[in-house]
ZALUM-663448 format. One record per residue: x, y, z of N, C-alpha, C in turn; residue number from 1. Coordinates in steps of 0.001 Angstrom, whole numbers, plus 500000, padded with zeros to 6 digits. Atoms other than C-alpha are relative to their C-alpha. Layout:
! residues N
R      nx      ny      nz     cax     cay     caz      cx      cy      cz  resi
R       X       Y       Z       X       Y       Z       X       Y       Z   NUM
...
***
This chain:
! residues 430
R      nx      ny      nz     cax     cay     caz      cx      cy      cz  resi
R  500213  500095  498750  048357  964172  734246  498698  498833  500425     1
R  500689  501131  499247  046530  961697  736573  498926  500745  499948     2
R  501329  499256  498925  042678  961878  737357  499922  500174  501289     3
R  499382  500792  499060  043128  962282  740870  498759  499041  500728     4
R  501102  501043  499294  039823  960319  742077  500819  498458  499541     5
R  499555  501252  500410  041694  957491  739966  500943  499788  501316     6
R  498904  500418  498919  044845  957866  742346  499564  500039  501550     7
R  500929  499930  498577  042901  958358  745372  499202  498678  500129     8
R  500526  501037  500724  041294  955176  744190  501079  499107  500386     9
R  498660  500958  499914  044824  953392  744151  500510  499734  500660    10
R  499117  499615  498356  046138  954629  746968  499129  498918  500844    11
R  500658  500259  499361  043298  953277  748658  500295  498524  499950    12
R  499799  501155  500486  043225  950081  747364  501195  499207  500150    13
R  498740  500588  499799  046941  949649  747630  499892  500047  501390    14
R  499162  499903  498566  047112  950400  751515  499041  498887  500310    15
R  500963  501174  499003  043293  947877  752369  500836  498847  499739    16
R  499018  501185  500516  045506  945401  750163  500992  499570  501086    17
R  499321  500661  499321  048345  945639  752942  499587  499588  500911    18
R  500704  500217  498739  046180  945771  755852  499272  498670  499784    19
R  500398  501620  499645  044422  942645  754866  501049  498637  499528    20
R  498579  500974  499992  047800  940528  754172  500061  500019  501517    21
R  499757  500209  498799  048286  941709  757545  499301  499561  500957    22
R  500180  500058  499065  045503  940838  758980  499784  498550  501031    23
R  499613  501747  499073  045304  936564  759797  501414  499977  501132    24
R  498761  500585  499451  048302  937255  761619  500124  500370  501378    25
R  499640  499682  498731  049380  937330  765406  500769  501358  500355    26
R  499129  498610  500065  050832  940189  766883  501132  499678  499605    27
R  498530  500976  500052  053883  937892  767775  500524  499552  498620    28
R  499891  500405  501233  054179  937230  763762  500601  501108  499195    29
R  499887  498684  500462  054561  940820  763282  501282  500666  500421    30
R  499296  499229  499909  057374  942013  764985  501577  499174  500054    31
R  499196  500572  499810  059996  939265  764225  500343  499597  498219    32
R  499171  500376  501042  062708  938536  761521  500713  499059  499797    33
R  498934  501155  499683  064505  935460  760503  500713  499817  499143    34
R  498612  500360  500293  067192  936185  758384  500448  501427  499288    35
R  499453  498308  499945  069088  939562  757376  499001  500766  499174    36
R  500998  499459  501559  067392  939865  753829  498817  500370  500317    37
R  501089  499958  499802  064276  939935  755450  499379  501421  500959    38
R  499950  498557  498378  062342  942887  757692  498338  499021  500726    39
R  502089  500500  499255  058861  942227  760395  499254  500573  499027    40
R  501057  499975  500871  055843  942286  758762  499687  501798  500526    41
R  500463  498505  499318  055203  945767  761353  500729  500930  499397    42
R  499047  498497  500839  058555  947692  759707  499257  499954  498941    43
R  500629  499827  501597  056851  946669  756153  498495  500876  499987    44
R  501139  499270  500170  054062  948032  757174  499702  502018  500765    45
R  498745  498329  499566  056053  951398  758981  500027  500536  498581    46
R  499472  498929  500804  058045  951844  756330  498953  500125  498698    47
R  500763  499058  501118  055244  952149  753437  498920  500796  500517    48
R  500476  498521  500124  053677  954629  755018  501017  500847  500764    49
R  499195  499008  499570  056783  956034  756281  500604  500879  498547    50
R  500165  499575  501228  056947  956610  752310  499419  501202  499965    51
R  501043  499164  499923  054241  958927  752186  500292  501198  500741    52
R  499701  498430  498085  055020  961027  755660  501461  500582  499366    53
R  498431  499459  500006  058807  961527  754224  500240  500622  498486    54
R  500320  499401  501532  058197  961974  750390  498589  500657  499390    55
R  501660  499370  500920  054481  963628  750014  500201  501338  500806    56
R  501025  499017  499585  053162  965325  753175  501442  500964  500609    57
R  499049  498732  499813  057000  966291  754556  500300  501495  498862    58
R  499866  498972  500669  057111  968400  751513  498882  501076  499522    59
R  501308  499415  500797  053731  969277  750424  498681  500732  501306    60
R  501235  499434  498593  051780  969623  754003  500411  501270  500673    61
R  499564  499205  499247  051709  972878  755558  499214  500351  501058    62
R  497843  501093  498980  052749  972655  758663  499826  498989  499680    63
R  500250  501589  499527  053685  969563  758439  500399  499557  501305    64
R  499280  500684  498597  054338  967535  761764  499517  498810  500321    65
R  499494  501477  500073  055552  964293  762126  498996  499308  501178    66
R  500825  501053  498499  053292  961445  763799  500816  499758  501162    67
R  499140  499995  498867  056279  960663  765543  501364  500327  499626    68
R  499058  499822  500874  059744  961931  764596  501007  498911  499931    69
R  499056  501260  500202  061564  958810  765445  499345  498823  498751    70
R  500529  501051  501117  059268  957110  762693  501202  500720  498646    71
R  499375  499280  501864  061146  959459  759936  501028  499051  500445    72
R  498831  500768  499873  064285  957184  760957  499864  498554  500223    73
R  499679  501286  500013  063781  953851  761980  498599  499215  499160    74
R  501081  500312  501115  060686  953097  759395  500909  500343  498726    75
R  499073  499902  501679  063299  954483  756628  500928  498707  499657    76
R  498841  501096  500656  065988  952575  754683  501155  500151  500285    77
R  499020  499233  499374  068283  955247  756210  499831  500683  501005    78
R  500109  499710  498741  069467  956442  759016  500246  501621  500194    79
R  499978  498248  500058  069883  960224  760255  501134  500371  498935    80
R  498591  499976  501007  073380  960126  758164  499369  499966  498852    81
R  500432  500859  501615  071774  958453  754834  500070  498749  499769    82
R  499454  501155  500348  073299  955596  755276  498808  499167  500276    83
R  501435  501633  499357  071112  952303  755108  500214  499554  501115    84
R  500779  500789  498876  069870  950751  757912  500333  498817  499734    85
R  500229  501271  500098  071455  947439  758225  498744  498918  500618    86
R  501626  500901  499868  068293  944937  758092  500211  499564  501010    87
R  500188  501121  498575  069340  942978  761037  499799  500644  501246    88
R  501147  499454  499169  068838  945645  763100  498704  500576  500522    89
R  501932  499732  500116  065301  946022  762519  499917  499379  501215    90
R  500112  500851  499479  065339  942958  764225  499333  500389  501936    91
R  500036  499583  498096  065185  944787  768032  498643  501116  500088    92
R  501041  499338  499979  062283  946810  766939  498887  499402  500667    93
R  501406  500787  499498  059497  945479  769330  499335  501053  500164    94
R  500907  499102  500436  058227  948919  769452  500407  500750  499162    95
R  500874  499864  499827  056314  950525  768308  499185  498774  500038    96
R  501131  501735  499974  052969  947945  768818  499678  500083  498778    97
R  500358  500639  501292  051478  946436  766097  498867  501173  499752    98
R  501714  499093  500231  048198  948937  767038  500551  501093  499959    99
R  499441  498409  500504  050441  952216  767225  500489  499730  498847   100
R  499450  499937  500821  051711  951221  763988  498864  499704  498640   101
R  501248  499606  500850  047778  950573  762467  499621  501601  499906   102
R  500564  498699  499880  047198  954183  763827  500991  500559  499314   103
R  499109  499058  501276  050585  955468  761704  499378  499858  499205   104
R  500608  499627  501690  048900  954450  758688  498759  500630  500034   105
R  500794  499146  500114  045571  955667  759559  500486  500956  500263   106
R  500205  498837  499986  046353  958947  760597  500781  500502  498620   107
R  498741  499738  500754  049410  959072  757382  498490  499840  498320   108
R  500533  500119  501557  046608  957724  754847  498878  501101  500020   109
R  501039  498730  500328  043831  960784  756070  500567  500958  499687   110
R  499756  498619  500636  046240  963494  755309  500759  499651  498614   111
R  499750  499909  501491  047438  961926  752268  498780  500428  499091   112
R  501454  499991  500431  043684  961499  751178  499493  502004  499713   113
R  499636  498519  500195  043776  965680  751914  500088  500405  499427   114
R  498738  499416  500895  046586  966578  750578  499482  499822  498297   115
R  500201  500099  501566  045721  965003  747414  498817  500719  499380   116
R  501237  499565  500471  042143  966352  747124  500299  502030  499887   117
R  500026  498660  499683  043384  969891  748256  501236  500469  498199   118
R  499387  499102  500743  046148  970115  745329  499869  498903  498913   119
R  499918  500618  500973  044798  968224  742377  500770  500610  498864   120
R  498962  499483  501746  047089  970109  739619  500581  499326  500197   121
R  498274  500078  500004  050368  969451  740935  500526  498430  499467   122
R  499738  500940  500557  051929  967096  738683  501120  499012  500863   123
R  498757  500088  499724  055048  966325  740424  499468  498957  501301   124
R  500920  499973  499096  052575  965327  743414  499338  498585  499735   125
R  501030  501447  500043  050706  962391  741723  501335  499118  499672   126
R  498753  500937  500563  054055  961115  739920  500877  499410  501393   127
R  499588  501032  499091  055452  960460  743341  498693  499611  501299   128
R  501009  500906  499451  052264  959596  744985  499573  498440  499470   129
R  499954  501399  500730  052312  956593  741999  501167  499320  500482   130
R  498671  500550  499213  055661  956137  743074  499945  498955  500920   131
R  500561  499821  498584  054505  955485  746537  499032  498497  499833   132
R  501083  500839  500182  051867  953217  745428  500638  498232  499671   133
R  499459  500802  500187  053928  950937  743339  501161  499401  501049   134
R  499100  500295  499081  056604  950915  746162  499087  499420  501189   135
R  500416  500977  499202  054037  949606  748334  499317  498272  499412   136
R  500587  501292  500227  052843  946440  745894  501326  499678  500062   137
R  498991  500814  500183  056527  945835  746018  500570  499696  501241   138
R  500114  500433  498983  056787  945364  749608  498997  499047  500251   139
R  500653  501197  500015  053432  943475  749684  500628  498354  499866   140
R  499031  501667  500584  055361  940373  747618  500967  500345  501128   141
R  498858  500241  498451  058408  941032  750510  499274  499944  501334   142
R  500749  500592  498536  055918  940727  753455  499518  498417  499485   143
R  500423  501532  500442  054617  937263  751988  501137  499631  499924   144
R  498553  501052  499922  058477  935907  750981  500474  499964  501316   145
R  499468  499950  499020  059673  937113  754493  498976  499163  500815   146
R  501068  500644  498661  056323  935789  756624  500079  498406  499282   147
R  499517  501491  499780  057240  932382  754899  500944  499561  500430   148
R  498544  500381  499368  060652  932263  755465  499859  499603  501573   149
R  499804  500356  498161  060127  932787  759315  498790  498912  500125   150
R  500642  500735  499900  056628  930405  759381  500858  498958  499806   151
R  499209  501397  499973  058714  927828  758522  500898  499776  500900   152
R  498933  500940  498636  061255  928177  761173  499100  499592  501249   153
R  500909  500556  498634  058372  927150  763624  499643  498772  500059   154
R  500358  501539  499463  057983  923910  764695  498266  499261  499998   155
R  501371  500292  499799  054126  923977  764766  499434  499753  498724   156
R  500664  499939  501687  054174  924648  760810  499088  500731  499789   157
R  501102  499164  499876  051848  927549  761006  499431  500223  498523   158
R  500651  499676  501263  049349  928409  758294  499552  501503  499711   159
R  500407  498049  500449  048882  931850  756852  498795  499716  499665   160
R  501023  499910  500011  045873  930842  754633  499703  498511  499749   161
R  500365  501151  499809  043995  927785  755287  499460  499387  498082   162
R  500393  500199  501070  043490  925882  751769  498359  500242  499716   163
R  501620  500151  500445  039777  925419  752020  499514  501260  500247   164
R  500283  498628  500157  039442  929242  752122  500423  500386  498268   165
R  499299  500021  501231  040877  928593  748247  499148  499212  498837   166
R  500049  500596  501312  039862  927807  744745  500858  499266  499294   167
R  498236  500547  500887  042336  925602  743628  499863  498370  499454   168
R  500687  500806  500846  042390  923426  740777  500718  498937  500352   169
R  499470  501102  499727  043865  919920  741332  501108  500255  498976   170
R  498726  500171  500903  047249  919313  739713  499991  498889  498841   171
R  499937  500801  500443  047527  917314  736910  501509  499437  499122   172
R  498410  499849  500378  050710  916298  734760  500594  501197  499346   173
R  499366  498952  500383  052760  918674  733931  499848  500260  498089   174
R  500047  500180  501463  052730  919617  729917  501870  499271  499433   175
R  498074  499913  500501  056365  918105  727851  500192  500762  499663   176
R  499336  498346  500405  058704  920644  727604  500157  499292  498451   177
R  499518  500061  501466  059307  921437  723858  500605  501726  500014   178
R  499331  498849  500065  061176  924273  722673  499601  500951  498783   179
R  500416  498611  500696  060245  927719  721129  501152  500648  499306   180
R  499101  499345  500412  062212  929057  718688  499511  501415  499433   181
R  500140  499197  500131  062847  932445  718161  501318  500664  499293   182
R  498884  499617  501244  064847  934316  715247  501034  500936  500944   183
R  498920  498979  499562  068112  936539  716189  499678  501033  499029   184
R  499991  498842  500832  068326  939790  714693  500419  501316  501013   185
R  499731  498243  499434  068609  943773  716081  498555  500255  500898   186
R  501199  499561  499198  065680  944066  718872  499648  501017  500989   187
R  499981  498323  499282  064721  946976  721320  499240  499571  501099   188
R  501044  500713  498759  064165  946032  725186  500141  501559  501146   189
R  500189  498797  498714  063438  948682  728112  498502  500510  499612   190
R  501139  499488  499858  060287  950446  728869  499539  500751  498951   191
R  500597  498872  500995  058420  952126  726197  498432  499958  500438   192
R  500821  499779  499474  055896  954004  727103  499379  501369  500986   193
R  500095  498803  498979  054035  956789  729168  499523  499117  501808   194
R  500443  500542  498782  053136  955128  732299  501156  499863  501101   195
R  499491  500413  499412  054665  953847  735408  501239  499344  499666   196
R  499217  500745  500000  057984  952465  735525  501621  500367  500616   197
R  498542  500116  499169  061248  952182  737455  501775  500726  499415   198
R  498805  499831  500540  064936  953751  736296  500325  499091  499751   199
R  499406  500757  500351  066301  950753  735929  499616  499052  498600   200
R  501109  500521  501560  063793  949965  732740  500315  500864  498992   201
R  499815  499153  500869  064989  952489  730987  502070  500630  500109   202
R  500958  499354  501495  066897  954192  728157  499470  498260  499114   203
R  500023  500713  501346  064948  951991  725470  501283  499446  498790   204
R  498901  500072  501124  068014  950641  723346  499681  498914  499357   205
R  499196  501377  501394  069149  947897  720411  500500  499160  500977   206
R  499561  501568  498819  070072  944646  721756  500231  499215  498846   207
R  500265  501481  500865  071083  942051  719140  499808  498686  500800   208
R  500042  501734  499063  070555  938208  719937  499685  499269  498312   209
R  499854  501394  500989  071338  935508  717895  498851  498945  500277   210
R  501504  501344  499486  068419  932956  717287  500030  498973  501106   211
R  500056  500746  498923  067693  931120  720093  498910  499476  500494   212
R  501199  500913  499519  065042  928552  722262  499890  500388  500997   213
R  500915  500097  498701  062933  928997  725230  499343  498898  500315   214
R  501066  501061  499418  061678  926138  727139  498562  500175  500013   215
R  500850  499414  499940  057826  926090  726693  499081  499981  501370   216
R  500398  500623  498605  057337  925404  730283  500689  500572  501191   217
R  498962  499896  498944  058884  926372  733518  500567  498361  500681   218
R  499221  501554  499296  061123  923231  735152  499322  500102  500941   219
R  501333  500752  499284  059126  921006  737253  500812  499900  501634   220
R  499395  500993  499220  059567  919596  740480  500721  498887  499909   221
R  499257  501177  500574  059870  916228  739202  501100  500110  499245   222
R  498852  500347  500678  062578  916944  736839  501410  500919  500781   223
R  499339  499987  498753  064319  918888  739943  500474  499093  500536   224
R  499456  500983  498910  064341  915864  741962  500512  498947  499096   225
R  498317  500811  501071  066038  913678  739225  501046  500723  499863   226
R  499458  499131  499319  068076  916476  739596  501428  499208  501166   227
R  499326  500361  498446  069192  915658  742726  499924  498495  500370   228
R  499873  501294  500301  068650  911845  742438  501037  499839  499512   229
R  498632  500978  500835  071775  911498  739937  500988  501254  500684   230
R  498625  499640  499460  073846  913266  742470  500348  501177  499461   231
R  499586  498889  500730  073614  916649  740834  500418  501390  501072   232
R  499772  499621  499140  074362  918200  744230  501885  499793  500488   233
R  498888  499935  499783  077742  916653  744197  501096  499845  499240   234
R  498792  500665  501702  079417  916620  740760  500285  501925  499735   235
R  499669  498879  500471  081163  919792  740534  500132  500256  498647   236
R  499821  499517  501553  081188  920008  736818  498561  500788  499307   237
R  501466  498956  500242  077385  921886  736995  500220  500926  500722   238
R  500565  498766  499154  078240  924352  739203  501641  501031  500051   239
R  499557  499268  500033  079905  927427  739428  500916  500004  500752   240
R  499205  500581  498983  082980  927374  741632  499185  500835  501100   241
R  500514  499660  499104  081372  929852  743510  498978  499650  500872   242
R  501473  500774  499613  078247  928170  743942  500475  498852  500348   243
R  499833  501254  499658  079908  924959  744583  500746  500317  501461   244
R  499307  499307  498464  081969  926759  747700  498518  499888  500496   245
R  500557  499985  499557  078833  927849  748607  498765  499104  500070   246
R  501034  501198  499778  076328  924639  748219  500958  499162  501604   247
R  499270  500696  499348  079432  923155  750705  499521  500541  501613   248
R  499403  499129  498947  079691  926105  753368  498406  499538  500628   249
R  500968  500053  499743  076022  925872  753718  499216  499042  500036   250
R  500537  500845  499735  075244  922731  753524  498534  499319  498699   251
R  500883  499704  500961  072576  923130  750462  500178  498569  499348   252
R  500362  501614  500757  070989  919463  748909  498474  499969  499217   253
R  501073  500275  500506  067639  920570  747696  499450  502017  500125   254
R  500860  498664  500375  065303  923597  747012  499484  500741  501595   255
R  499852  499512  498821  064800  925901  750070  499125  499280  500987   256
R  501607  500162  498815  061107  924863  751610  499791  498177  500090   257
R  500809  501343  499884  061211  920834  750903  500974  499367  501025   258
R  500028  500537  498655  061607  918532  753687  499943  498378  499719   259
R  500322  500918  500300  062002  915023  753557  499512  498763  501557   260
R  500590  500207  499099  059901  913684  756376  499200  498421  499737   261
R  501014  501099  500131  058499  909901  757169  500488  499206  498863   262
R  499840  501030  501506  059927  908415  753865  499759  500864  498507   263
R  500563  499209  501539  058303  911300  751309  500701  501603  500317   264
R  499609  498534  500650  058998  914971  749933  499015  500751  500394   265
R  500802  498904  499617  057142  917541  751521  500629  501114  499881   266
R  499710  498628  500644  056873  921279  750841  499276  501204  500940   267
R  500850  499027  499361  056403  924287  753088  499330  501097  499491   268
R  500483  498997  500610  054052  926543  752101  499255  501138  500671   269
R  501035  499147  499687  051404  929528  752666  499279  499490  500775   270
R  501127  500809  499479  049004  927017  753312  500390  499007  500725   271
R  499815  501236  499017  051133  924898  755545  501031  499336  499525   272
R  499066  500928  500579  053091  921573  755027  499897  499112  499255   273
R  500885  500975  500887  051827  919502  752364  501339  499114  499359   274
R  498845  500926  500777  053142  916736  749987  500785  500790  498891   275
R  499770  499660  501366  055095  917709  747161  499443  499807  499185   276
R  500485  500859  501035  053699  917772  744023  500657  500464  499083   277
R  499641  500237  501279  055726  916758  741407  500083  501175  498824   278
R  500045  499330  501343  054271  918535  738637  499878  501640  500315   279
R  500506  498086  499725  053752  922322  739744  501917  499909  499816   280
R  498764  499415  500266  056832  924454  738853  501025  500270  501176   281
R  499280  498954  498728  059981  924969  741465  500459  500186  499897   282
R  500084  498047  499599  060676  927453  743458  501602  500041  500847   283
R  498889  499505  499058  063041  928935  745604  501005  499682  500141   284
R  499198  500668  500047  065742  928336  744314  501050  500892  499842   285
R  499084  499115  500406  069413  930240  744046  500121  500168  498464   286
R  499641  499975  501914  070766  931278  740411  501202  499059  500257   287
R  498933  501243  500378  073936  928802  741456  498886  498820  499090   288
R  500593  501825  500452  071306  925751  741388  499038  500161  498911   289
R  500052  499936  501285  069592  927266  738472  500622  499828  499107   290
R  499385  500639  501184  072426  927239  736346  500300  498835  500789   291
R  499735  501829  500078  073483  923641  737611  499338  499299  499509   292
R  501299  501179  500153  070114  922141  737101  499973  500498  497936   293
R  500290  500332  501471  070243  923808  733421  501214  499494  499490   294
R  499432  500529  500389  073609  923035  733037  500004  497816  499686   295
R  500276  501456  499265  072750  919466  733992  499243  499165  499005   296
R  500586  499890  500551  069936  919667  731553  501062  500409  498498   297
R  499105  499957  500876  072890  920396  728782  499292  501666  499285   298
R  499993  498704  500511  070921  923974  728618  501095  501012  501226   299
R  499114  499033  498814  071698  927261  730061  498522  500445  500369   300
R  500846  498900  499368  069560  930071  731790  500103  501177  498469   301
R  500812  499057  500903  067709  932786  729054  501137  501278  500599   302
R  499851  499218  499554  069628  935802  728715  498601  501122  500311   303
R  500799  499168  499943  067499  938975  729986  499240  500722  498714   304
R  500334  498936  501782  067042  940348  726106  499175  498908  499420   305
R  500361  500678  500704  066168  937463  725330  498318  499742  500236   306
R  501585  500246  499142  063180  936715  728084  499521  501117  499214   307
R  501122  498616  500077  061945  940320  727358  499387  499752  498972   308
R  500216  500402  501656  061957  939413  723212  498804  499016  500145   309
R  501295  500836  499802  059881  936591  724086  498860  500299  500524   310
R  500957  499669  499396  057523  938211  726403  499184  501040  499707   311
R  500640  498219  500210  056776  941593  724904  499127  499600  498772   312
R  500422  500026  501264  055439  939459  722263  497945  499083  500465   313
R  501524  500435  499505  051713  938259  724426  499800  500713  501248   314
R  500880  499167  499338  049533  939963  726753  500451  499670  502074   315
R  499244  499552  498569  050581  939910  730772  498571  499280  500700   316
R  501447  501000  499924  048414  936485  731922  501077  499384  500720   317
R  500027  500465  498758  048920  934657  734871  500032  499440  500973   318
R  500460  499809  498410  049338  933605  738589  500806  501226  500314   319
R  499117  498705  498422  050014  936649  740984  498961  499790  500892   320
R  500959  499713  498538  049225  937746  744123  498324  500485  500217   321
R  500690  499093  500091  046060  939457  743100  498800  498335  500355   322
R  500694  501250  499895  044384  935278  742825  500089  499367  501551   323
R  499868  500612  498597  045388  934805  746823  500068  498932  499922   324
R  499841  501674  499175  046518  931232  746331  501746  500662  499720   325
R  498554  499086  499593  050403  932566  747215  500957  498380  499626   326
R  499520  501646  499914  051738  928732  745910  500113  499833  498250   327
R  500101  500367  500991  053008  927941  742148  498156  498716  500096   328
R  500981  501019  500785  050208  926070  740382  499660  499927  498689   329
R  499976  499705  501206  049524  925226  736781  499136  500913  498983   330
R  500985  498840  500639  048353  927820  733896  499921  500043  498906   331
R  499649  500437  501754  047158  927704  730580  500685  500610  499101   332
R  498627  499510  500771  049379  928006  727789  499438  501114  499079   333
R  499851  499040  500754  049370  931215  725859  500135  499656  498937   334
R  499749  500909  500694  048158  930014  722765  500860  501181  498497   335
R  499521  498820  501098  049392  933273  720724  501648  499549  499700   336
R  498580  500667  499866  053375  932067  721572  500017  499041  500544   337
R  500069  501932  499673  052536  928649  722823  501025  499790  501028   338
R  499011  500091  499084  054833  929739  725920  499718  499770  501175   339
R  500311  500349  498449  053741  928719  729702  500516  500815  500743   340
R  500293  499365  498870  053448  930735  732450  501445  501227  500139   341
R  498799  498843  500035  056073  933995  731290  500441  500546  500763   342
R  500256  498360  498609  054768  936236  733832  498893  498649  500757   343
R  500570  500343  498921  053637  935316  737273  500295  498649  500428   344
R  499759  501424  499410  053714  931363  738971  501830  500052  500692   345
R  498687  499165  498994  057786  932430  739840  501107  500804  498765   346
R  499292  498981  500567  060186  935046  739215  500786  498537  499245   347
R  499534  501082  500859  062415  933227  736506  501508  500686  499933   348
R  498825  499271  499461  066514  933664  736937  500644  500209  498337   349
R  499576  499336  501064  068450  935311  733957  501546  499515  500031   350
R  498287  500568  500176  071918  934375  733252  500591  501550  499892   351
R  499576  499081  500305  072538  938400  732863  500112  500192  501574   352
R  499702  499020  498832  074175  940698  735432  499326  501175  500442   353
R  501442  498804  499741  071725  943321  737046  501180  501063  499904   354
R  498999  498731  499914  073838  946485  735575  499258  500651  499316   355
R  501030  498943  500907  072562  949837  733990  500083  499949  498653   356
R  500224  500210  501654  071154  949779  730380  501020  501075  499478   357
R  499415  498877  500584  073522  951656  728103  499092  501603  499619   358
R  500586  498485  499851  072779  955919  728431  499719  499844  501699   359
R  500256  499996  498786  071804  954858  732236  500485  500955  500620   360
R  499324  499157  499441  072412  958042  734111  498606  499957  501374   361
R  500302  499992  498629  071280  957349  738310  499290  501706  500003   362
R  499862  498270  500067  071190  961563  738129  498776  500214  499639   363
R  500714  498954  500748  068797  962246  735447  498740  498639  500345   364
R  501024  501102  499786  065864  958935  736038  500069  499638  498786   365
R  500066  500588  501026  066670  958308  732126  497749  500440  500101   366
R  501312  500043  499932  062640  959643  732340  499459  501725  499123   367
R  500246  498400  500410  060684  962652  730440  499623  500642  501806   368
R  500699  499205  498366  059967  963537  734428  500459  501111  500126   369
R  499805  498698  500113  060200  967107  735097  501489  499824  501171   370
R  499046  499978  498870  063179  967997  737296  499451  500436  501210   371
R  500565  500048  499115  062873  967642  740565  500195  499631  501025   372
R  499502  500751  499501  064226  967201  743803  499387  499192  501233   373
R  500468  501083  499269  062236  965536  745744  499464  498103  499009   374
R  500426  501383  500746  061387  962893  742762  501466  499241  500442   375
R  498639  500424  499516  065520  962812  742829  500454  499310  501217   376
R  499852  500291  499084  065383  961923  746272  499101  498514  500071   377
R  500305  501539  499420  062653  959266  746437  500259  499594  498933   378
R  499912  500707  500665  063703  957725  743610  501866  499000  499879   379
R  499063  500672  499927  067123  957411  744555  500500  499343  501003   380
R  500125  501365  498842  066314  954879  747414  499786  498538  498951   381
R  500219  501315  501024  065799  952667  744114  501532  499220  499636   382
R  499426  501169  500581  068135  950704  741942  501458  500481  499691   383
R  498312  500011  500212  071428  952330  741248  501339  499805  500507   384
R  499398  500469  499367  072858  951413  743617  500286  498325  500435   385
R  500026  501936  499888  072316  947595  744061  500325  499895  498720   386
R  500118  500365  501133  073376  947750  740105  502007  499446  500549   387
R  499010  500468  500119  076531  945668  741427  499839  498160  500590   388
R  499754  501365  499211  076799  941369  742184  498768  499403  500030   389
R  501433  501261  499748  073328  940239  741548  499617  499856  498553   390
R  500013  500984  501122  071904  938741  738865  497838  500733  499928   391
R  501445  500015  500286  068365  939486  736818  498850  498855  500189   392
R  501628  500522  500375  064866  937914  737410  499139  500673  499105   393
R  501151  498958  501051  062039  938645  735065  498724  498718  500671   394
R  501502  500093  500169  058035  938033  735108  499347  500003  501113   395
R  501340  500189  498559  056657  937868  738793  499741  498972  500068   396
R  500151  500542  499553  055773  935792  740973  498557  499468  500017   397
R  500918  499933  498989  052602  934061  742891  499865  500851  501007   398
R  499937  499139  498985  053433  936432  745538  499831  501698  499358   399
R  499523  498886  500198  053689  939125  743219  498613  500807  499461   400
R  501288  498988  500549  050925  942205  742530  500007  500167  498124   401
R  500472  500028  501824  049516  941993  738749  500564  501461  499259   402
R  499682  498808  500414  050056  945482  738457  501276  500804  500089   403
R  498520  499775  500037  053708  945556  739477  500893  499470  498753   404
R  498654  500520  500715  054819  943726  736494  499719  500898  498364   405
R  499427  499589  501008  055996  944827  732837  500547  498885  499196   406
R  498785  500680  500222  057720  943009  730313  501286  500536  500223   407
R  498238  499821  500049  060769  945256  730754  500335  499701  501502   408
R  499965  499665  498484  060287  945327  734776  501360  498337  500296   409
R  498329  500151  499373  063846  944198  736274  499929  499533  501392   410
R  499516  500638  498880  064034  942085  739529  501371  499724  500062   411
R  498288  500345  500264  067688  941823  740834  499754  499302  501435   412
R  499538  500635  498829  068740  939324  743778  501764  499253  499849   413
R  498794  500739  499900  071996  937978  744861  499876  498689  499536   414
R  499397  501341  500809  073497  934752  743356  499237  498985  500824   415
R  500122  501097  498731  072870  932504  746887  498367  500534  500241   416
R  501281  499544  499074  069300  934561  747881  498891  498797  499533   417
R  500886  500651  500404  066413  931843  747765  498732  500107  500529   418
R  501260  499404  499393  063647  933139  749885  499362  500380  498876   419
R  501127  499374  501358  062115  934802  747089  499213  498777  499071   420
R  500802  501265  501067  059598  932517  744613  500597  499895  498594   421
R  499083  499978  501085  062163  932299  742326  500559  498228  499236   422
R  500273  501271  500595  062497  929225  739574  501133  499985  498892   423
R  499508  500536  500680  063523  927695  736264  499295  500711  498521   424
R  500392  499795  500900  063226  928956  732728  500882  499122  499436   425
R  498469  500479  500933  065777  926805  730353  499907  500457  498590   426
R  499790  499491  501234  066850  928275  726995  501449  499235  499852   427
R  498904  500975  500042  069429  926604  724793  500288  501298  498450   428
R  499630  499511  501130  070882  927897  721485  499450  499638  498631   429
R  500343  500286  500904  069241  927682  718242  500794  499013  499158   430
***
């Protein structure tokens, strides 16, 4: 059982962090979404609050009265018929105002705190609250990714966070890329432990690996620039047929936020439009681009089992959102395994399709958690419905809260997605 005072503290810290991320924004920034995969900041704020109203208060508070009945639908991922909201429709939610949405947050916060103090011995309540906190971490990351895409569409090149508020390490030359060897054999992957995990990280299972190698660091902007300059975007030999059709249909010629202006390359960041730093990790790439680059380098992307096998041998350390610097930068090599930035900086594409692990059953959640309709409903929003036409990414990024990451954590995106902080770690057979 979780210590109730610790849980209340974690809830408050997560909510305060969400509100801190919203604080620098104008109200106008918060009600617009710039692509179908994104949501407005105001909707994110309402949605993380909705989770606790819908899955905690509605089941435990007696008597329960909704803050506003319509919020249980409009801030949900589903409509009244339990069908997922098409994200593009959220762009029409000019109301409620940001102030009212903040009032909604405050009201639910007070009621959640009161409820947790009353029902200190309810194990399921504590687990649902923990899930809600993890859900909020997820949306903190989505808020920053969605906001970056939104601000990038503005000719004013808005700055979310001025660099003069940050402690920034000057970029040096990237370390030479070296190859690290890993033995093959029978290994186990998947979540192991008694703390929080999502259903898609289980069950833990055996998997056979052939000997392989991982790059000692992430691919850099300089290396990706060379791929561009050697006409990589115009050579179909490096691309999947679907990827080739995609880059031609959207006229894709470089990573998402690169711009060539007045004879030099620049990059849009949450700190504004800046000169492209060639020594930093390349980011905002689709799976198609990551795979094509790997082919060009006579390498490949790792499988998720290869990645987890390597990552489980080192501590979780790296550039995460907790550093409040929302852009890749150099990190110190972990000397225990001599691999740079397996965690943080950018989500690393793998060649693994996002699919259930052997023995996975979405109806049972693959955990030792007690049977509960509330738990099944809450977890049901997550992963089993997404296990098609997507690829796995690992490790987290510079906008990921560190508490969200485990060696078994599986992110997943469709092959064309680029608005997330996604990059490349090369692999090859030994």
